[in-house]
C-alpha positions as CSV (number, residue, x, y, z in Angstrom):
1,X,-49.3,-4.6,39.2
2,X,-52.4,-2.9,37.1
3,X,-51.8,1.0,36.9
4,X,-54.5,3.2,37.4
5,X,-55.4,4.8,34.1
6,X,-57.1,8.1,35.0
7,X,-56.8,10.8,37.7
8,X,-59.5,12.8,39.7
9,X,-60.0,15.8,41.5
10,X,-62.2,17.6,43.8
11,X,-62.0,20.6,41.0
12,X,-59.9,23.1,43.7
13,X,-56.5,23.7,44.6
14,X,-56.8,23.0,48.2
15,X,-56.4,19.7,50.2
16,X,-59.2,17.2,49.9
17,X,-60.8,14.0,51.1
18,X,-61.0,11.2,48.8
19,X,-62.8,7.9,49.2
20,X,-64.0,5.0,47.2
21,X,-66.4,2.0,48.1
22,X,-65.8,-1.5,46.9
23,X,-67.0,-5.0,47.4
24,X,-64.6,-8.0,48.0
25,X,-66.7,-11.1,46.4
26,X,-64.3,-14.5,46.8
27,X,-61.4,-15.0,49.3
28,X,-58.1,-13.1,48.6
29,X,-54.6,-14.6,47.8
30,X,-53.2,-10.9,47.1
31,X,-54.0,-7.4,46.6
32,X,-52.0,-4.3,45.7
33,X,-52.8,-0.6,45.4
34,X,-51.2,1.5,43.0
35,X,-51.8,4.9,44.1
36,X,-50.5,8.6,43.4
37,X,-51.9,11.9,44.7
38,X,-50.2,15.4,43.8
39,X,-48.4,17.3,45.6
40,X,-48.6,14.5,49.0
41,X,-50.8,12.1,49.9
42,X,-51.5,9.6,52.6
43,X,-53.7,5.9,51.4
44,X,-55.8,4.2,54.0
45,X,-57.6,1.1,53.4
46,X,-60.9,0.5,55.8
47,X,-59.8,3.2,58.1
48,X,-56.1,1.8,58.8
49,X,-53.4,4.1,57.0
50,X,-51.4,1.8,54.7
51,X,-48.1,2.6,55.6
52,X,-45.6,4.6,58.0
53,X,-44.2,6.7,55.0
54,X,-44.5,10.2,54.8
55,X,-45.0,12.9,52.2
56,X,-45.6,10.4,49.3
57,X,-44.7,10.6,46.5
58,X,-41.4,12.1,46.0
59,X,-40.5,15.7,44.6
60,X,-40.3,15.7,41.0
61,X,-40.5,17.7,38.1
62,X,-44.0,16.4,37.6
63,X,-43.8,17.4,33.9
64,X,-41.2,14.7,33.2
65,X,-41.9,12.3,35.7
66,X,-44.8,11.2,38.6
67,X,-43.7,8.8,41.2
68,X,-46.7,6.5,42.2
69,X,-46.2,3.9,45.6
70,X,-47.2,0.3,45.3
71,X,-49.0,-0.6,48.7
72,X,-49.6,-4.4,49.8
73,X,-53.3,-4.3,51.1
74,X,-54.0,-7.8,51.6
75,X,-54.2,-8.0,55.1
76,X,-56.2,-5.0,55.3
77,X,-59.5,-5.9,52.9
78,X,-62.4,-8.0,54.2
79,X,-65.0,-9.7,52.6
80,X,-67.9,-7.9,51.4
81,X,-67.8,-4.0,51.4
82,X,-64.7,-2.4,51.7
83,X,-63.3,1.3,51.3
84,X,-60.3,2.8,50.0
85,X,-59.4,6.3,51.0
86,X,-56.6,9.0,50.6
87,X,-56.1,13.0,51.7
88,X,-54.6,15.1,49.2
89,X,-52.4,18.2,49.6
90,X,-50.4,20.6,47.8
91,X,-46.5,20.2,48.2
92,X,-44.7,21.5,45.1
93,X,-47.3,20.6,42.6
94,X,-49.5,23.4,43.3
95,X,-47.7,25.7,46.0
96,X,-49.6,26.9,48.8
97,X,-47.8,30.3,49.9
98,X,-49.4,30.6,52.9
99,X,-46.6,32.0,55.7
100,X,-43.0,31.8,55.1
101,X,-42.2,31.2,51.5
102,X,-38.6,31.4,49.9
103,X,-37.9,34.3,47.9
104,X,-34.3,35.6,47.1
105,X,-32.2,37.9,49.0
106,X,-32.4,41.7,48.3
107,X,-28.4,41.5,46.6
108,X,-30.1,39.6,43.5
109,X,-31.8,41.2,41.0
110,X,-35.5,40.1,41.0
111,X,-35.8,37.0,38.9
112,X,-38.6,37.1,35.7
113,X,-38.9,33.2,36.0
114,X,-41.1,32.5,39.1
115,X,-42.4,29.5,40.5
116,X,-44.9,28.0,38.0
117,X,-47.8,25.3,39.3
118,X,-47.6,22.1,37.6
119,X,-51.6,22.1,37.7
120,X,-54.7,23.9,38.3
121,X,-56.0,21.5,41.0
122,X,-54.9,18.9,43.0
123,X,-55.0,15.4,41.8
124,X,-55.4,11.8,43.2
125,X,-55.3,8.1,41.1
126,X,-55.5,4.6,42.4
127,X,-55.7,1.1,41.1
128,X,-56.3,-1.8,43.8
129,X,-56.0,-5.0,42.5
130,X,-57.3,-8.1,44.1
131,X,-56.2,-11.7,43.0
132,X,-58.6,-14.1,44.6
133,X,-57.5,-17.6,45.3
134,X,-59.6,-19.2,42.3
135,X,-56.9,-17.1,40.1
136,X,-59.5,-14.2,39.1
137,X,-58.1,-10.8,39.0
138,X,-60.3,-7.5,39.6
139,X,-59.5,-4.0,39.8
140,X,-60.6,-1.3,41.5
141,X,-60.3,2.3,40.4
142,X,-60.6,5.9,42.0
143,X,-63.0,7.1,39.4
144,X,-66.5,8.8,38.7
145,X,-67.6,6.9,41.5
146,X,-65.5,8.0,44.2
147,X,-66.5,10.7,46.8
148,X,-64.5,14.1,47.4
149,X,-64.5,16.4,50.6
150,X,-62.9,19.2,51.9
151,X,-59.9,18.7,54.1
152,X,-59.7,20.2,57.4
153,X,-56.4,21.2,56.3
154,X,-57.1,24.4,54.6
155,X,-53.3,25.4,53.5
156,X,-50.1,23.0,53.4
157,X,-47.3,25.2,52.5
158,X,-44.4,23.2,51.5
159,X,-41.8,25.4,53.7
160,X,-43.5,24.2,56.8
161,X,-46.7,26.2,57.5
162,X,-49.9,24.3,57.8
163,X,-53.6,25.7,58.7
164,X,-56.1,23.1,60.0
165,X,-59.5,23.4,60.9
166,X,-61.0,21.1,63.5
167,X,-64.8,22.0,62.5
168,X,-64.2,20.2,59.0
169,X,-62.8,16.9,60.5
170,X,-65.3,14.4,59.1
171,X,-65.6,11.0,61.3
172,X,-64.9,8.2,59.5
173,X,-63.9,9.3,56.5
174,X,-61.6,6.7,55.5
175,X,-64.1,3.4,56.8
176,X,-67.3,2.1,55.7
177,X,-69.0,3.7,58.8
178,X,-69.0,7.2,56.9
179,X,-72.1,9.4,56.3
180,X,-72.0,9.7,52.5
181,X,-74.7,12.4,52.5
182,X,-72.8,14.7,54.4
183,X,-70.6,17.1,52.3
184,X,-69.3,14.5,49.8
185,X,-69.5,14.9,46.5
186,X,-68.8,13.4,43.1
187,X,-64.9,13.2,42.0
188,X,-64.6,14.9,38.9
189,X,-62.0,12.9,36.3
190,X,-59.7,14.9,34.7
191,X,-59.5,15.0,30.9
192,X,-56.5,13.7,29.3
193,X,-54.7,17.1,28.9
194,X,-55.7,18.5,32.4
195,X,-53.8,15.0,33.8
196,X,-49.9,15.3,34.9
197,X,-48.0,15.2,32.1
198,X,-44.4,13.1,33.7
199,X,-43.8,9.7,33.1
200,X,-45.5,7.2,36.0
201,X,-42.8,5.6,37.8
202,X,-43.0,3.4,41.2
203,X,-41.5,5.0,43.7
204,X,-38.5,3.0,45.6
205,X,-37.6,4.9,48.7
206,X,-39.5,6.8,51.3
207,X,-39.4,9.4,54.0
208,X,-40.0,7.3,57.0
209,X,-40.5,8.1,61.1
210,X,-36.7,7.6,62.5
211,X,-38.3,8.1,65.9
212,X,-41.0,9.5,68.0
213,X,-39.3,12.7,70.3
214,X,-41.3,13.9,73.2
215,X,-41.4,17.6,73.9
216,X,-40.0,19.0,76.9
217,X,-41.4,22.2,78.3
218,X,-38.5,24.3,79.4
219,X,-40.3,27.8,80.2
220,X,-42.5,30.5,79.0
221,X,-41.7,33.7,76.6
222,X,-45.0,36.0,77.7
223,X,-47.8,33.9,77.3
224,X,-46.1,31.7,74.7
225,X,-45.0,27.8,76.4
226,X,-41.4,27.0,75.0
227,X,-40.9,23.4,74.2
228,X,-37.3,21.3,73.5
229,X,-37.1,18.4,71.2
230,X,-33.6,17.8,72.3
231,X,-32.2,18.2,69.0
232,X,-32.7,20.0,65.9
233,X,-34.7,17.9,63.3
234,X,-36.9,17.9,60.2
235,X,-40.3,16.5,61.9
236,X,-44.0,16.7,62.0
237,X,-45.9,17.7,65.4
238,X,-48.5,15.7,67.2
239,X,-50.3,16.9,70.4
240,X,-53.7,16.7,71.9
241,X,-55.1,20.2,72.6
242,X,-58.3,21.6,73.8
243,X,-59.7,25.0,73.7
244,X,-62.9,27.4,72.7
245,X,-64.6,26.4,69.3
246,X,-63.1,28.5,66.7
247,X,-60.1,29.7,68.8
248,X,-56.8,28.4,67.8
249,X,-53.6,27.0,68.9
250,X,-50.3,28.0,66.9
251,X,-47.0,26.4,67.3
252,X,-44.1,27.9,66.0
253,X,-41.0,26.2,65.5
254,X,-37.2,27.3,65.3
255,X,-34.0,26.1,65.4
256,X,-32.8,28.2,68.2
257,X,-34.4,30.3,71.5
258,X,-33.5,34.1,71.5
259,X,-32.1,35.8,74.5
260,X,-35.1,35.9,76.5
261,X,-35.8,32.5,76.1
262,X,-38.5,32.8,73.0
263,X,-38.4,31.3,70.0
264,X,-35.9,33.0,67.1
265,X,-36.9,32.3,63.7
266,X,-34.6,34.9,62.2
267,X,-32.1,33.5,60.0
268,X,-29.0,35.4,60.5
269,X,-28.4,37.7,57.4
270,X,-31.3,36.6,55.8
271,X,-35.1,37.4,57.2
272,X,-37.8,36.1,59.6
273,X,-38.7,32.4,59.0
274,X,-42.3,32.9,60.2
275,X,-43.5,29.1,60.0
276,X,-46.0,28.1,61.7
277,X,-48.7,25.3,62.5
278,X,-52.0,26.6,63.3
279,X,-55.2,24.5,64.5
280,X,-58.7,26.0,65.1
281,X,-60.7,24.1,67.5
282,X,-63.4,22.0,66.5
283,X,-65.3,21.7,69.9
284,X,-65.5,23.3,73.3
285,X,-63.2,22.2,76.0
286,X,-62.7,18.5,74.8
287,X,-58.7,17.4,74.0
288,X,-58.5,17.1,70.1
289,X,-56.0,15.4,68.3
290,X,-53.5,17.5,66.2
291,X,-51.1,16.2,63.6
292,X,-49.2,17.6,60.7
293,X,-50.4,15.9,57.3
294,X,-48.8,17.4,54.5
295,X,-45.6,19.3,55.2
296,X,-42.9,19.6,58.0
297,X,-40.7,21.6,60.0
298,X,-37.4,22.5,61.1
299,X,-35.9,23.0,64.0
300,X,-35.9,22.1,67.9
301,X,-37.5,24.5,69.8
302,X,-41.2,24.6,69.7
303,X,-43.5,28.1,70.8
304,X,-46.9,27.3,71.5
305,X,-49.4,30.2,71.7
306,X,-53.2,30.1,72.3
307,X,-53.5,27.4,75.4
308,X,-52.6,26.9,78.9
309,X,-49.7,24.5,79.6
310,X,-53.0,22.2,81.0
311,X,-54.8,22.4,77.7
312,X,-52.0,20.8,75.7
313,X,-50.6,17.2,76.3
314,X,-48.5,14.5,74.5
315,X,-46.8,17.1,72.4
316,X,-44.3,14.8,70.3
317,X,-42.6,15.5,67.1
318,X,-42.1,12.8,64.2
319,X,-38.2,12.7,63.3
320,X,-38.6,11.9,59.3
321,X,-36.1,10.7,57.2
322,X,-35.4,8.9,53.8
323,X,-32.0,7.8,55.2
324,X,-33.0,5.5,57.9
325,X,-30.8,2.9,57.8
326,X,-27.3,2.7,58.6
327,X,-24.4,1.2,56.7
328,X,-21.9,2.1,59.0
329,X,-20.8,3.5,62.5
330,X,-17.9,5.2,64.2
331,X,-16.8,5.1,68.4
332,X,-13.8,6.3,69.7
333,X,-13.1,6.9,73.5
334,X,-12.4,10.8,72.3
335,X,-16.1,11.8,72.9
336,X,-15.1,15.1,70.7
337,X,-15.2,13.0,67.6
338,X,-18.5,11.4,68.4
339,X,-20.1,14.5,69.3
340,X,-18.8,15.9,65.4
341,X,-19.9,12.6,64.1
342,X,-23.1,13.2,65.6
343,X,-23.9,16.4,64.4
344,X,-23.1,15.8,60.8
345,X,-25.1,12.5,61.2
346,X,-28.4,14.4,62.3
347,X,-27.6,17.1,59.6
348,X,-27.7,14.2,57.1
349,X,-31.0,12.5,58.3
350,X,-33.0,15.9,58.6
351,X,-31.9,16.8,54.8
352,X,-32.2,13.4,53.3
353,X,-35.7,13.5,52.3
354,X,-37.2,12.6,49.0
355,X,-34.3,15.0,47.3
356,X,-31.5,16.1,49.1
357,X,-32.2,19.4,50.9
358,X,-29.7,22.1,51.6
359,X,-31.8,22.8,55.1
360,X,-35.2,22.1,56.3
361,X,-35.7,25.4,57.2
362,X,-35.1,28.2,54.5
363,X,-34.7,26.6,51.1
364,X,-35.6,22.8,51.2
365,X,-34.0,23.1,47.4
366,X,-32.3,20.1,46.0
367,X,-28.7,21.9,45.6
368,X,-26.6,19.0,43.3
369,X,-23.3,20.0,45.0
370,X,-24.0,18.1,48.1
371,X,-24.8,15.1,46.3
372,X,-21.3,15.4,44.8
373,X,-19.0,16.5,48.0
374,X,-21.2,14.8,50.6
375,X,-21.4,11.5,48.7
376,X,-18.8,9.7,49.8
377,X,-19.9,10.8,53.5
378,X,-23.2,10.0,53.2
379,X,-22.7,6.5,52.0
380,X,-20.3,5.4,54.4
381,X,-22.5,6.3,57.1
382,X,-26.1,5.6,55.5
383,X,-27.6,3.2,52.9
384,X,-28.7,5.4,50.2
385,X,-28.3,3.4,47.0
386,X,-32.0,4.2,45.5
387,X,-31.9,7.7,46.8
388,X,-29.0,8.7,44.7
389,X,-30.4,6.9,41.8
390,X,-33.4,9.1,41.8
391,X,-31.3,12.2,42.3
392,X,-29.5,10.8,39.0
393,X,-33.0,10.9,37.4
394,X,-33.9,14.2,38.8
395,X,-30.6,15.9,37.1
396,X,-31.6,14.0,34.0
397,X,-35.1,14.9,34.0
398,X,-33.8,18.9,34.8
399,X,-31.3,18.6,31.6
400,X,-31.8,21.2,29.2
401,X,-32.7,20.7,25.5
402,X,-31.4,23.0,23.0
403,X,-35.0,24.5,22.9
404,X,-35.1,25.3,26.5
405,X,-35.2,28.8,27.6
406,X,-35.9,31.6,30.4
407,X,-36.5,35.4,30.1
408,X,-33.8,37.8,30.9
409,X,-34.6,40.7,33.3
410,X,-36.0,42.5,29.6
411,X,-38.0,39.7,29.1
412,X,-36.3,38.5,26.1
413,X,-35.7,34.6,25.8
414,X,-32.4,33.2,26.9
415,X,-31.5,29.8,26.2
416,X,-29.2,28.9,28.7
417,X,-27.6,25.8,26.2
418,X,-28.0,22.1,25.4
419,X,-27.1,19.6,27.8
420,X,-26.9,21.9,31.1
421,X,-27.8,20.3,34.1
422,X,-29.1,23.3,36.8
423,X,-27.5,23.4,40.0
424,X,-31.0,22.0,41.3
425,X,-32.4,19.1,40.0
426,X,-35.8,19.5,40.5
427,X,-35.6,22.9,40.6
428,X,-38.6,25.0,41.2
429,X,-37.6,28.3,41.5
430,X,-35.0,29.0,39.0
431,X,-32.8,31.9,39.4
432,X,-31.3,31.2,35.6
433,X,-29.4,34.4,35.1
434,X,-26.1,35.4,36.6
435,X,-25.9,37.8,39.4
436,X,-24.0,40.6,38.9
437,X,-20.2,40.3,40.4
438,X,-21.1,36.8,42.1
439,X,-21.6,34.4,38.6
440,X,-24.2,31.9,38.1
441,X,-26.6,30.2,40.6
442,X,-27.9,28.2,37.9
443,X,-25.0,26.6,36.0
444,X,-22.3,25.8,38.2
445,X,-19.5,23.2,37.5
446,X,-19.5,21.3,40.7
447,X,-23.5,21.2,41.2
448,X,-24.1,20.0,37.6
449,X,-21.3,17.4,37.8
450,X,-23.6,15.6,40.0
451,X,-24.5,13.7,36.9
452,X,-20.9,12.6,36.8
453,X,-19.2,12.7,39.9
454,X,-22.4,11.7,42.1
455,X,-22.8,8.9,39.6
456,X,-18.9,8.1,40.2
457,X,-19.4,7.8,44.1
458,X,-22.7,5.6,43.6
459,X,-20.4,2.6,41.4
460,X,-17.6,2.9,43.6
461,X,-19.6,2.2,46.8
462,X,-22.7,0.1,44.9
463,X,-20.6,-1.5,42.3
464,X,-24.1,-1.9,39.9
465,X,-22.7,-1.2,36.5
466,X,-27.0,-0.5,35.6
467,X,-26.3,3.0,36.9
468,X,-23.8,4.0,34.6
469,X,-25.8,2.5,31.9
470,X,-28.9,4.9,32.8
471,X,-26.8,8.0,33.3
472,X,-24.1,8.0,30.6
473,X,-25.2,9.5,27.7
474,X,-26.8,12.2,30.2
475,X,-23.1,12.8,31.6
476,X,-21.5,13.2,28.0
477,X,-24.1,15.7,26.9
478,X,-23.3,18.0,30.1
479,X,-19.7,17.5,29.0
480,X,-20.5,18.9,25.9
481,X,-22.4,21.6,27.5
482,X,-19.0,22.6,29.5
483,X,-17.2,22.6,26.5
484,X,-19.3,25.5,25.2
485,X,-19.0,27.4,28.4
486,X,-15.1,27.8,27.9
487,X,-13.6,31.2,28.1
488,X,-11.4,32.8,25.9
489,X,-8.3,31.8,28.0
490,X,-9.3,28.2,28.0
491,X,-10.8,28.1,31.5
492,X,-14.2,27.6,32.9
493,X,-15.3,30.6,35.2
494,X,-18.8,31.3,34.7
495,X,-20.2,29.8,38.3
496,X,-19.3,30.3,41.9
497,X,-16.0,28.7,42.0
498,X,-15.1,27.9,46.1
499,X,-18.8,28.8,47.4
500,X,-18.8,29.5,50.9
501,X,-14.7,30.0,51.2
502,X,-14.8,32.4,54.3
503,X,-12.1,34.6,53.1
504,X,-14.1,35.3,49.6
505,X,-11.2,33.4,47.5
506,X,-13.4,31.7,45.1
507,X,-10.4,30.7,42.6
508,X,-13.3,30.3,40.0
509,X,-10.6,29.2,37.2
510,X,-8.8,26.8,39.6
511,X,-12.1,25.3,41.2
512,X,-14.3,24.7,38.2
513,X,-11.5,23.8,35.3
514,X,-10.4,21.1,37.9
515,X,-13.6,20.1,38.1
516,X,-14.2,19.7,34.5
517,X,-10.6,17.7,34.5
518,X,-12.0,15.5,36.8
519,X,-15.3,14.9,34.9
520,X,-13.2,13.9,32.1
521,X,-11.1,11.3,34.1
522,X,-14.3,10.2,35.4
523,X,-15.8,9.4,32.1
524,X,-12.8,7.8,30.9
525,X,-13.1,5.2,33.8
526,X,-16.9,4.7,33.0
527,X,-16.2,4.4,29.8
528,X,-13.5,1.2,30.4
529,X,-15.7,-0.2,33.0
530,X,-18.7,-0.3,30.1
531,X,-16.4,-1.3,27.3
532,X,-16.8,2.0,25.4
533,X,-13.3,1.8,24.1
534,X,-13.2,4.9,21.5
535,X,-15.0,6.9,24.2
536,X,-12.4,6.1,26.9
537,X,-9.5,7.4,24.6
538,X,-11.2,10.5,23.4
539,X,-12.0,11.4,27.5
540,X,-8.5,10.6,28.0
541,X,-7.0,12.8,25.4
542,X,-9.5,15.5,26.3
543,X,-8.6,15.4,30.1
544,X,-4.8,15.1,29.3
545,X,-5.2,18.6,27.4
546,X,-6.9,20.1,29.9
547,X,-4.3,19.4,32.4
548,X,-1.4,20.6,30.3
549,X,-3.4,23.7,29.6
550,X,-4.0,24.2,33.4
551,X,-0.6,23.6,34.4
552,X,0.9,25.8,31.6
553,X,-1.3,28.7,33.1
554,X,-1.6,28.4,36.7
555,X,1.3,26.3,37.8
556,X,4.0,28.9,38.7
557,X,7.0,30.1,40.6
558,X,6.1,31.4,44.2
559,X,8.8,34.4,44.4
560,X,8.6,34.4,47.9
561,X,9.7,30.5,48.4
562,X,11.0,29.4,45.2
563,X,8.6,26.7,45.0
564,X,5.9,26.2,42.1
565,X,2.5,26.1,43.2
566,X,-0.9,27.4,41.6
567,X,-1.9,30.9,41.3
568,X,-5.3,32.2,41.6
569,X,-6.2,35.1,40.2
570,X,-9.7,36.6,38.4
571,X,-8.1,37.9,35.2
572,X,-5.3,35.1,33.9
573,X,-2.3,37.1,33.4
574,X,0.5,34.4,33.9
575,X,3.8,35.6,35.6
576,X,5.2,35.3,38.9
577,X,4.1,38.8,40.1
578,X,1.2,37.8,40.3
579,X,1.4,34.8,42.7
580,X,-1.3,34.1,44.9
581,X,-2.5,31.0,46.1
582,X,-5.6,29.2,48.6
583,X,-5.6,25.8,50.1
584,X,-8.2,24.8,47.8
585,X,-6.0,26.0,44.5
586,X,-3.2,23.6,46.0
587,X,-5.5,20.8,47.1
588,X,-7.4,20.0,44.5
589,X,-4.7,19.7,41.5
590,X,-2.8,17.3,44.2
591,X,-5.8,15.5,44.8
592,X,-6.7,14.8,41.2
593,X,-3.7,14.1,40.0
594,X,-2.8,16.9,38.0
595,X,0.5,18.1,39.1
596,X,3.3,17.2,37.2
597,X,5.6,14.9,38.8
598,X,9.1,16.6,38.8
599,X,6.3,19.8,40.6
600,X,4.6,17.4,42.6
601,X,6.9,17.9,45.7
602,X,7.1,21.8,45.4
603,X,3.3,21.7,45.3
604,X,2.8,19.6,48.4
605,X,5.5,21.7,50.4
606,X,3.6,24.9,49.7
607,X,0.3,23.1,50.4
608,X,1.8,21.8,53.9
609,X,3.0,25.4,54.4
610,X,-0.1,26.9,53.5
611,X,-2.2,24.7,55.9
612,X,0.6,25.2,59.0
613,X,0.3,29.1,58.1
614,X,-3.4,29.0,58.2
615,X,-3.7,27.1,61.4
616,X,-7.6,25.8,60.2
617,X,-9.2,24.4,57.3
618,X,-10.0,27.6,55.5
619,X,-12.3,26.6,52.5
620,X,-15.8,26.6,50.7
621,X,-17.8,23.6,50.5
622,X,-16.8,23.1,47.2
623,X,-13.1,22.0,47.9
624,X,-13.3,21.5,51.8
625,X,-13.7,17.7,51.4
626,X,-10.3,17.8,49.2
627,X,-8.5,19.4,51.2
628,X,-8.9,16.8,53.9
629,X,-8.4,14.3,51.7
630,X,-5.1,15.7,50.4
631,X,-3.8,16.0,53.8
632,X,-5.0,12.5,55.1
633,X,-3.1,11.2,51.6
634,X,0.4,12.9,52.3
635,X,0.9,12.4,56.1
636,X,-0.7,15.2,57.7
637,X,-3.7,13.5,59.6
638,X,-2.2,14.7,62.9
639,X,-3.1,18.5,61.3
640,X,-6.6,17.2,60.5
641,X,-7.3,15.9,63.9
642,X,-5.8,19.2,65.2
643,X,-7.9,21.5,63.2
644,X,-11.4,20.1,63.6
645,X,-11.0,19.9,67.2
646,X,-10.3,23.7,67.7
647,X,-12.3,25.7,70.1
648,X,-13.0,29.0,67.6
649,X,-14.6,28.8,64.0
650,X,-13.8,27.4,61.5
651,X,-13.8,24.3,63.2
652,X,-16.6,21.2,63.8
653,X,-16.1,21.3,67.3
654,X,-16.6,24.6,67.7
655,X,-20.4,23.7,67.2
656,X,-20.1,21.2,69.4
657,X,-19.3,24.3,72.1
658,X,-21.8,26.3,70.3
659,X,-24.6,24.0,71.9
660,X,-25.4,22.9,68.0
661,X,-26.7,19.6,67.6
662,X,-26.8,19.4,63.5
663,X,-23.9,21.5,61.7
664,X,-24.1,24.7,60.8
665,X,-24.1,26.3,57.2
666,X,-21.2,28.4,57.6
667,X,-18.4,28.6,60.1
668,X,-19.8,31.0,62.6
669,X,-21.7,31.1,65.9
670,X,-25.5,31.5,65.0
671,X,-25.0,30.9,61.3
672,X,-27.8,31.8,59.0
673,X,-28.9,27.8,58.9
674,X,-28.2,26.0,62.0
675,X,-28.9,22.5,59.8
676,X,-26.8,22.3,56.4
677,X,-25.0,19.0,56.0
678,X,-22.8,20.7,53.0
679,X,-19.8,20.6,55.2
680,X,-19.8,17.3,56.4
681,X,-17.0,16.0,54.5
682,X,-14.9,15.3,57.8
683,X,-17.0,11.9,58.2
684,X,-15.4,10.4,54.8
685,X,-12.2,11.1,56.6
686,X,-13.5,9.2,59.7
687,X,-14.3,6.5,57.7
688,X,-11.0,6.5,55.0
689,X,-8.8,8.4,57.4
690,X,-9.0,7.2,60.8
691,X,-10.8,3.6,59.6
692,X,-8.5,3.8,56.7
693,X,-11.5,2.1,54.8
694,X,-10.7,3.0,51.3
695,X,-12.5,1.6,47.6
696,X,-9.5,0.3,45.3
697,X,-12.3,-1.5,42.9
698,X,-16.4,-0.8,42.9
699,X,-18.6,-1.9,45.5
700,X,-15.1,-2.3,47.9
701,X,-14.6,-5.6,46.0
702,X,-10.9,-4.9,46.3
703,X,-9.6,-2.4,49.8
704,X,-7.1,-0.8,50.9
705,X,-6.8,-0.7,55.4
706,X,-4.8,2.6,56.1
707,X,-6.0,3.5,59.8
708,X,-4.8,6.0,61.9
709,X,-5.5,6.8,65.2
710,X,-5.4,10.3,66.4
711,X,-2.8,11.0,69.3
712,X,-6.0,12.2,72.1
713,X,-7.5,8.7,71.2
714,X,-6.5,5.1,73.0
715,X,-9.4,3.6,71.1
716,X,-11.7,3.5,68.1
717,X,-13.9,1.1,66.1
718,X,-15.1,1.9,62.6
719,X,-17.7,-0.5,60.9
720,X,-18.6,-0.5,57.5
721,X,-21.4,-2.9,55.9
722,X,-20.2,-3.3,51.8
723,X,-22.4,-4.9,49.5
724,X,-20.6,-8.4,50.1
725,X,-20.6,-7.8,54.1
726,X,-19.0,-5.9,57.0
727,X,-15.6,-4.4,57.4
728,X,-14.8,-3.5,61.0
729,X,-11.3,-1.9,61.7
730,X,-10.5,-1.7,65.5
731,X,-7.6,-0.2,67.0
732,X,-6.3,-0.2,70.8
733,X,-3.6,1.7,71.9
734,X,-1.3,-0.2,74.1
735,X,1.7,2.1,75.9
736,X,3.8,2.8,72.9
737,X,1.8,0.6,70.2
738,X,-1.2,0.6,68.2
739,X,-3.3,-3.1,68.1
740,X,-5.0,-3.5,65.2
741,X,-7.9,-5.6,64.5
742,X,-9.7,-6.0,60.8
743,X,-12.6,-8.1,59.7
744,X,-13.6,-8.4,56.1
745,X,-15.8,-10.6,53.9
746,X,-14.3,-13.5,52.2
747,X,-14.9,-12.0,49.0
748,X,-13.0,-8.7,49.7
749,X,-9.7,-8.7,48.7
750,X,-7.5,-6.3,50.7
751,X,-4.2,-4.8,51.7
752,X,-3.2,-3.2,55.2
753,X,-1.2,-0.1,54.8
754,X,-0.2,0.5,58.6
755,X,2.4,3.7,58.1
756,X,0.2,6.0,59.8
757,X,0.1,3.4,62.6
758,X,3.9,3.3,63.8
């Protein structure tokens, strides 16, 4: 496939149309187009949209990687004259700040390192290659002979605001019937030094429409019409609207309603998320088609102002996601578990775009911890092989060289360090300086460890060693960076610890150093899998030295019980009198196998005691997955089931009772964001705790089935499609016994452990 050789623009930073006529002279065997437009584009041939993709190309660090998309256009071409056309909008390439844009909260010092545009103008490139039946090839480019015109979208903000003027719509702009004398000008060909610098890379997964959801009118608030889409989503609005030429209809999305039934865009403890979509009528009293083009909204409710009820029809939202293919399913006769599963699944779908966002509303950033802690939950539910490969590529692109620097508050250069992988990748609005009293939001061990732990989970689920080969050296460089961050006590403490912990018990030295140990353990495994014997020995030795030091300092006797456990404190002063522990501090060493065998029962007893006394999972997003898994590994499944069904927070079911349709950010009613998947770790337990489906070898080539049926269930069915075929675990309670049925592919070795069914 021929890749384009140049970029063109209309010379502005505003959205534009582009079109190019070309002639097909013979019968076609195959035709493909290689296309990109930065920040976002939609591609057409002879008036027809070429694909169902949304928001191409993927968000990347455009200085490192620029994605292009290959389209099969064979069936769209005609003999003789044809037209290829596109519409190009801002995205992150050249951000438009109309409407709401993210800014750091007041408790953080103003960063001297703001967003920096990747170019001075929006750009487009295309090469359409035709293979004729006689074997001849011909390539048509978007070049100096292409034409451009202003787009009716005047502003497209990456956080969801879009402003469109219907009077600027051009009839037949993307087909052969266009009047090219009306408002079209020749495209400008960019000089090489003005073109995007990133390596051209084919995009291999796409954001698509999961479903089109009709909006239901549920009331009025003043002159606003209030619509309900039924659930919280990432979506793109469509409608037919009419009014007076020059007047506007405005759509305001929100995740919740206020007490008086109006949309409520206030993010709790944050600020007003005043996102809107505005359309200026181009005609008088004629229904006009409105559709979002270059961005998307986050929310469930839509307030419409500027029209009466009879002046709007067919208001719908396209729910979009890049994770549309299910690899797993979970169902049970206890509807509470099904509702929790649906909460998490919808939150995952709304946050899986070309990056794994933290929420569709407030930030839309590619925070990396979700690619670590949420990896198993997402991978059980969804087929995300290509997504995680791309996330790992983003991490490699973001990895620091020794010469990379930022500015501090006095405008001095700060060099974060060789091998650092930032907490966001790509990182468009960096905050690289530590927040006084809180630690670094840029250099966080579990976040940066996505290059290692995210890699591990990809290999365990999909069994492809090429992903190790792609990322291994970058992972080693990250370990070198972490070595440079050890404090004088031999611990890592510079990040956020157990971020999101409702009690503020961050336990930095415990959490971050445990992840450091895990990184080395995984690297030992990956080195073994790829035949790197010397690395394997070195990694294992370093892991053991971290483990020994960790236990020597933090594993002490609890004076209240006489049992050994892991103490936490901000200033390391070893000794029994300093003993204080948390669920996370006890669970992580147990989960990771750090506890000495002669102390394991003590730690486990303390852990169980802690869970029973707390009566809930009290954890941040960093530790919660491992607390749940440690409970499941040690005969506490009944407690997990009890805790997640509690009717008060912290509890998953409490969100259901709150009326939420997606998972909230923190354990509270009316959280800051109502659509975060970062705490959705319970889904991993649904598959490997209830279903008991656990990989023992990469790709689920070898598995252990260790099912468990909660007391409130009489039936459960768990399905997961491995690379070898589907695994099904079905349980039915019959009086005092549970009947177990399993189905596995012939290629998968398995053993059944039914101890939790007895």
